[in-house]
DRENLUMSE-631305 format. One record per atom (N, C-alpha, C): residue number from 0; residue in three letters; chain; atom name; x, y, z. Coordinates in pm, 1 decimal. Layout:
  seq  type  mol  atom        c1        c2        c3
  NUM   ALA    A    CA         X         Y         Z
...
//
This chain:
  seq  type  mol  atom        c1        c2        c3
    0   MET    A     N    -305.1   -1008.0    5942.3
    0   MET    A    CA    -222.5    -975.0    5840.3
    0   MET    A     C    -116.2    -838.5    5828.6
    1   ALA    A     N      20.9    -885.1    5790.4
    1   ALA    A    CA      56.3    -767.7    5776.4
    1   ALA    A     C      58.1    -720.4    5691.5
    2   PRO    A     N      33.3    -561.9    5666.2
    2   PRO    A    CA      64.7    -517.2    5530.8
    2   PRO    A     C     184.6    -559.7    5410.7
    3   THR    A     N     143.7    -550.7    5309.6
    3   THR    A    CA     287.1    -596.2    5211.9
    3   THR    A     C     332.3    -499.9    5174.2
    4   GLN    A     N     472.5    -480.6    5159.4
    4   GLN    A    CA     507.2    -327.1    5159.8
    4   GLN    A     C     608.6    -385.9    5026.1
    5   SER    A     N     606.3    -264.7    4958.9
    5   SER    A    CA     670.2    -275.6    4798.2
    5   SER    A     C     846.1    -261.0    4828.9
    6   LYS    A     N     914.5    -342.9    4731.8
    6   LYS    A    CA    1034.1    -354.7    4794.7
    6   LYS    A     C    1113.8    -247.5    4707.1
    7   PRO    A     N    1210.9    -158.7    4775.5
    7   PRO    A    CA    1287.0     -58.4    4739.4
    7   PRO    A     C    1366.3     -93.0    4597.2
    8   VAL    A     N    1331.9     -31.1    4512.6
    8   VAL    A    CA    1418.6      11.1    4362.3
    8   VAL    A     C    1543.2     -20.9    4428.0
    9   ALA    A     N    1656.0     -93.2    4382.1
    9   ALA    A    CA    1799.3    -130.0    4386.4
    9   ALA    A     C    1858.0     -58.6    4263.4
   10   LEU    A     N    1944.0      20.9    4322.7
   10   LEU    A    CA    2027.0      84.2    4243.5
   10   LEU    A     C    2118.5       0.2    4107.0
   11   GLY    A     N    2106.4    -180.3    4166.3
   11   GLY    A    CA    2135.8    -270.8    4052.9
   11   GLY    A     C    2078.3    -265.0    3985.9
   12   SER    A     N    1911.9    -267.9    3960.5
   12   SER    A    CA    1815.1    -322.3    3874.1
   12   SER    A     C    1856.1    -263.9    3728.9
   13   ALA    A     N    1892.3     -49.7    3744.6
   13   ALA    A    CA    1943.3      -5.5    3656.0
   13   ALA    A     C    2039.0     -21.6    3535.1
   14   ALA    A     N    2140.0    -123.9    3655.4
   14   ALA    A    CA    2265.7    -142.6    3581.2
   14   ALA    A     C    2266.7    -305.5    3520.8
   15   ALA    A     N    2127.3    -301.6    3574.1
   15   ALA    A    CA    2124.6    -484.4    3480.1
   15   ALA    A     C    1993.9    -452.9    3359.9
   16   ARG    A     N    1934.4    -364.4    3380.8
   16   ARG    A    CA    1873.9    -325.3    3283.5
   16   ARG    A     C    1936.1    -271.5    3154.5
   17   ALA    A     N    2046.7    -191.8    3204.1
   17   ALA    A    CA    2169.9    -138.4    3084.4
   17   ALA    A     C    2222.1    -242.8    3020.4
   18   ARG    A     N    2266.6    -340.5    3097.4
   18   ARG    A    CA    2323.1    -483.1    3054.6
   18   ARG    A     C    2264.2    -537.2    2950.8
   19   THR    A     N    2138.9    -561.2    2934.7
   19   THR    A    CA    2033.1    -629.0    2869.1
   19   THR    A     C    1971.6    -544.5    2770.4
   20   ILE    A     N    1997.3    -431.9    2817.5
   20   ILE    A    CA    1976.9    -302.1    2631.7
   20   ILE    A     C    2103.8    -338.0    2564.9
   21   ARG    A     N    2234.1    -342.6    2633.8
   21   ARG    A    CA    2340.0    -324.3    2535.1
   21   ARG    A     C    2338.5    -465.5    2499.8
   22   GLY    A     N    2339.4    -593.6    2557.4
   22   GLY    A    CA    2277.5    -736.6    2477.0
   22   GLY    A     C    2223.4    -700.1    2392.6
   23   ILE    A     N    2095.9    -670.1    2401.9
   23   ILE    A    CA    2041.2    -672.7    2257.8
   23   ILE    A     C    2079.3    -597.1    2152.9
   24   ILE    A     N    2116.3    -472.9    2197.7
   24   ILE    A    CA    2169.3    -359.7    2106.7
   24   ILE    A     C    2305.8    -467.2    2035.1
   25   SER    A     N    2375.5    -524.1    2138.4
   25   SER    A    CA    2485.8    -640.3    2086.7
   25   SER    A     C    2447.2    -722.2    1966.3
   26   GLN    A     N    2323.1    -800.3    2032.1
   26   GLN    A    CA    2285.3    -926.0    1918.1
   26   GLN    A     C    2239.0    -848.6    1764.4
   27   LEU    A     N    2166.2    -736.2    1772.5
   27   LEU    A    CA    2122.0    -687.1    1646.2
   27   LEU    A     C    2235.9    -633.7    1603.7
   28   THR    A     N    2302.7    -588.5    1677.3
   28   THR    A    CA    2426.1    -528.5    1588.1
   28   THR    A     C    2462.5    -665.6    1515.7
   29   SER    A     N    2532.3    -755.6    1595.7
   29   SER    A    CA    2591.9    -884.8    1495.6
   29   SER    A     C    2509.2    -959.4    1409.8
   30   MET    A     N    2393.3    -937.5    1424.2
   30   MET    A    CA    2282.8    -975.5    1288.4
   30   MET    A     C    2300.2    -911.2    1216.4
   31   TYR    A     N    2283.8    -801.8    1193.5
   31   TYR    A    CA    2292.5    -681.3    1084.4
   31   TYR    A     C    2407.4    -732.5    1002.6
   32   LEU    A     N    2555.0    -737.8    1103.4
   32   LEU    A    CA    2683.3    -743.3    1013.3
   32   LEU    A     C    2654.7    -885.9     926.9
   33   ARG    A     N    2609.6    -966.1     984.8
   33   ARG    A    CA    2611.5   -1122.2     900.4
   33   ARG    A     C    2522.0   -1123.9     796.7
   34   ASN    A     N    2444.5   -1030.3     793.4
   34   ASN    A    CA    2300.7   -1017.2     704.2
   34   ASN    A     C    2326.3    -892.6     613.9
   35   ARG    A     N    2418.3    -853.8     628.4
   35   ARG    A    CA    2396.0    -668.4     563.4
   35   ARG    A     C    2387.8    -679.6     439.3
   36   THR    A     N    2427.9    -787.7     364.1
   36   THR    A    CA    2459.4    -823.4     202.9
   36   THR    A     C    2296.2    -840.7     192.3
   37   ARG    A     N    2240.8    -920.4     243.6
   37   ARG    A    CA    2076.5    -981.5     189.8
   37   ARG    A     C    1998.5    -844.7     242.6
   38   ILE    A     N    2024.9    -810.7     308.2
   38   ILE    A    CA    1945.1    -622.4     393.4
   38   ILE    A     C    1983.4    -582.4     283.8
   39   THR    A     N    2069.3    -513.8     214.5
   39   THR    A    CA    2151.0    -425.2     108.9
   39   THR    A     C    2057.0    -473.7       2.5
   40   GLN    A     N    2065.9    -563.5     -51.3
   40   GLN    A    CA    1957.0    -668.6    -147.2
   40   GLN    A     C    1809.8    -604.0    -168.0
   41   ALA    A     N    1741.2    -630.3     -42.0
   41   ALA    A    CA    1626.1    -644.5       4.4
   41   ALA    A     C    1563.7    -459.0     -17.6
   42   VAL    A     N    1667.7    -402.8      43.5
   42   VAL    A    CA    1671.0    -246.4      25.6
   42   VAL    A     C    1606.5    -231.0    -134.6
   43   TYR    A     N    1681.2    -218.3    -255.0
   43   TYR    A    CA    1719.3    -228.5    -343.5
   43   TYR    A     C    1626.1    -299.3    -443.4
   44   ILE    A     N    1591.1    -344.3    -391.4
   44   ILE    A    CA    1498.2    -445.3    -486.8
   44   ILE    A     C    1370.9    -360.5    -455.7
   45   THR    A     N    1325.1    -357.6    -309.8
   45   THR    A    CA    1209.8    -235.1    -257.6
   45   THR    A     C    1197.0    -124.1    -358.9
   46   LEU    A     N    1288.2     -61.8    -365.5
   46   LEU    A    CA    1292.2      80.1    -385.9
   46   LEU    A     C    1291.3      86.6    -575.7
   47   PHE    A     N    1351.5     -41.2    -605.7
   47   PHE    A    CA    1327.5     -57.7    -743.0
   47   PHE    A     C    1197.2    -107.1    -808.4
   48   VAL    A     N    1132.1    -158.1    -751.2
   48   VAL    A    CA     977.1    -197.1    -751.7
   48   VAL    A     C     892.3     -88.9    -711.1
   49   GLY    A     N     931.8      31.2    -595.1
   49   GLY    A    CA     850.8     123.7    -615.0
   49   GLY    A     C     853.1     250.3    -708.1
   50   LEU    A     N     983.3     200.0    -759.9
   50   LEU    A    CA    1022.8     313.1    -878.9
   50   LEU    A     C     922.3     282.7    -989.4
   51   ILE    A     N     955.3     157.8   -1028.6
   51   ILE    A    CA     862.2     102.5   -1124.8
   51   ILE    A     C     720.4     120.7   -1134.2
   52   SER    A     N     707.4      84.7    -987.1
   52   SER    A    CA     523.3     121.0    -982.4
   52   SER    A     C     460.9     271.5   -1015.9
   53   ARG    A     N     610.4     370.0    -970.9
   53   ARG    A    CA     535.8     526.6    -972.3
   53   ARG    A     C     566.4     535.4   -1122.0
   54   ILE    A     N     659.3     479.9   -1227.5
   54   ILE    A    CA     650.0     528.5   -1324.9
   54   ILE    A     C     541.5     462.6   -1406.4
   55   ARG    A     N     526.0     322.6   -1380.5
   55   ARG    A    CA     366.5     274.9   -1443.9
   55   ARG    A     C     274.8     364.5   -1414.7
   56   ASN    A     N     240.9     436.3   -1318.2
   56   ASN    A    CA     149.5     531.8   -1258.4
   56   ASN    A     C     139.8     670.8   -1339.1
   57   ALA    A     N     266.0     720.7   -1328.6
   57   ALA    A    CA     278.1     825.2   -1430.6
   57   ALA    A     C     240.1     808.7   -1582.6
   58   LEU    A     N     260.8     739.5   -1651.4
   58   LEU    A    CA     260.7     687.6   -1783.6
   58   LEU    A     C     111.5     654.5   -1808.8
   59   ALA    A     N      52.9     583.1   -1735.6
   59   ALA    A    CA     -91.6     559.1   -1704.0
   59   ALA    A     C    -164.7     690.4   -1703.3
   60   ASP    A     N    -131.5     799.4   -1628.2
   60   ASP    A    CA    -191.8     955.2   -1594.0
   60   ASP    A     C    -189.7    1000.3   -1752.3
   61   GLN    A     N     -54.8     983.3   -1827.6
   61   GLN    A    CA     -54.3    1066.1   -1916.1
   61   GLN    A     C    -114.3    1012.0   -2040.4
   62   LYS    A     N    -158.5     901.2   -2024.7
   62   LYS    A    CA    -170.5     796.7   -2173.6
   62   LYS    A     C    -344.9     849.7   -2204.3
   63   PRO    A     N    -367.9     873.9   -2336.9
   63   PRO    A    CA    -549.4     934.8   -2303.6
   63   PRO    A     C    -581.6     774.5   -2300.9
   64   SER    A     N    -714.2     723.4   -2267.3
   64   SER    A    CA    -771.0     620.7   -2289.1
   64   SER    A     C    -783.4     592.4   -2401.7
   65   ARG    A     N    -751.2     434.6   -2442.2
   65   ARG    A    CA    -734.7     380.0   -2533.0
   65   ARG    A     C    -913.7     334.7   -2608.0
   66   LYS    A     N    -987.9     377.9   -2532.3
   66   LYS    A    CA   -1111.7     327.8   -2573.0
   66   LYS    A     C   -1159.5     390.8   -2674.7
   67   PRO    A     N   -1261.1     349.9   -2789.1
   67   PRO    A    CA   -1280.3     502.6   -2866.2
   67   PRO    A     C   -1433.6     568.2   -2799.9
   68   PRO    A     N   -1432.0     662.1   -2810.6
   68   PRO    A    CA   -1537.1     734.9   -2801.4
   68   PRO    A     C   -1718.2     676.0   -2757.5
   69   ARG    A     N   -1744.9     699.6   -2652.2
   69   ARG    A    CA   -1920.8     591.4   -2699.9
   69   ARG    A     C   -2017.2     678.4   -2746.7
   70   ARG    A     N   -2052.4     617.4   -2852.1
   70   ARG    A    CA   -2152.8     686.1   -2976.0
   70   ARG    A     C   -2289.6     650.5   -2907.2
   71   PRO    A     N   -2390.4     793.6   -2886.9
   71   PRO    A    CA   -2499.1     767.3   -2811.6
   71   PRO    A     C   -2609.2     667.2   -2923.2
   72   PRO    A     N   -2697.4     601.7   -2823.8
   72   PRO    A    CA   -2721.3     506.1   -2945.2
   72   PRO    A     C   -2862.9     578.1   -3021.4
   73   LEU    A     N   -2872.4     485.1   -3090.5
   73   LEU    A    CA   -2955.3     479.5   -3221.2
   73   LEU    A     C   -3102.6     566.1   -3156.8
   74   ARG    A     N   -3185.1     623.7   -3244.7
   74   ARG    A    CA   -3308.4     616.4   -3230.4
   74   ARG    A     C   -3353.7     560.2   -3302.6
   75   ARG    A     N   -3485.2     520.5   -3232.7
   75   ARG    A    CA   -3561.3     438.1   -3297.2
   75   ARG    A     C   -3706.6     485.3   -3292.6
   76   TYR    A     N   -3725.9     510.1   -3439.0
   76   TYR    A    CA   -3836.2     561.6   -3481.3
   76   TYR    A     C   -3963.8     504.7   -3455.9
   77   PRO    A     N   -4087.1     550.2   -3457.9
   77   PRO    A    CA   -4218.1     504.6   -3458.5
   77   PRO    A     C   -4239.4     449.0   -3620.3
   78   LYS    A     N   -4274.8     319.9   -3627.3
   78   LYS    A    CA   -4346.2     285.0   -3767.7
   78   LYS    A     C   -4475.5     411.0   -3819.4
   79   THR    A     N   -4405.1     421.1   -3952.1
   79   THR    A    CA   -4500.2     427.6   -4011.0
   79   THR    A     C   -4604.4     403.2   -4078.1
   80   THR    A     N   -4712.7     455.1   -4106.3
   80   THR    A    CA   -4824.8     375.0   -4233.5
   80   THR    A     C   -4783.0     342.7   -4339.6
   81   LYS    A     N   -4885.1     355.7   -4395.3
   81   LYS    A    CA   -4895.3     324.6   -4579.4
   81   LYS    A     C   -4874.7     432.8   -4623.2
   82   THR    A     N   -4946.5     532.7   -4600.9
   82   THR    A    CA   -4930.1     680.4   -4658.6
   82   THR    A     C   -4795.8     757.3   -4574.6
   83   GLY    A     N   -4697.2     692.6   -4517.3
   83   GLY    A    CA   -4566.0     748.0   -4481.2
   83   GLY    A     C   -4591.1     847.6   -4370.9
   84   GLY    A     N   -4726.8     886.6   -4283.6
   84   GLY    A    CA   -4707.3     958.0   -4188.0
   84   GLY    A     C   -4698.4     856.4   -4053.6
   85   ALA    A     N   -4655.1     930.8   -3942.7
   85   ALA    A    CA   -4663.6     862.7   -3801.9
   85   ALA    A     C   -4781.8     815.2   -3764.9
   86   PRO    A     N   -4841.3     690.7   -3702.3
   86   PRO    A    CA   -4962.0     629.9   -3693.7
   86   PRO    A     C   -5020.7     716.2   -3596.5
   87   ARG    A     N   -5150.9     693.3   -3596.5
   87   ARG    A    CA   -5263.4     785.6   -3506.1
   87   ARG    A     C   -5271.6     729.1   -3404.1
   88   ALA    A     N   -5271.1     812.2   -3280.9
   88   ALA    A    CA   -5329.5     768.8   -3136.8
   88   ALA    A     C   -5492.2     686.6   -3143.1
   89   SER    A     N   -5476.5     638.6   -3088.0
   89   SER    A    CA   -5652.1     563.9   -3137.8
   89   SER    A     C   -5722.3     588.0   -2979.8
//
């Protein structure tokens, strides 16, 4: 069998790639120009939501917690005997 040789790079293939890249850029540009109002609105809405989120977080950091401070649990004292003293260990 004869060894396979790779084909030399043709000068035309670089030009063809450049044409496809230009075509892609042209399509993207025309799509943007058709939808630029919607794109702009989406960007503004996203920025506004981000701003609201940052304001909420800043306010939450500044406000003290609204929960009342927690009291320690009440101590339970042992029952006393009839004489009023503490119970004896048996």
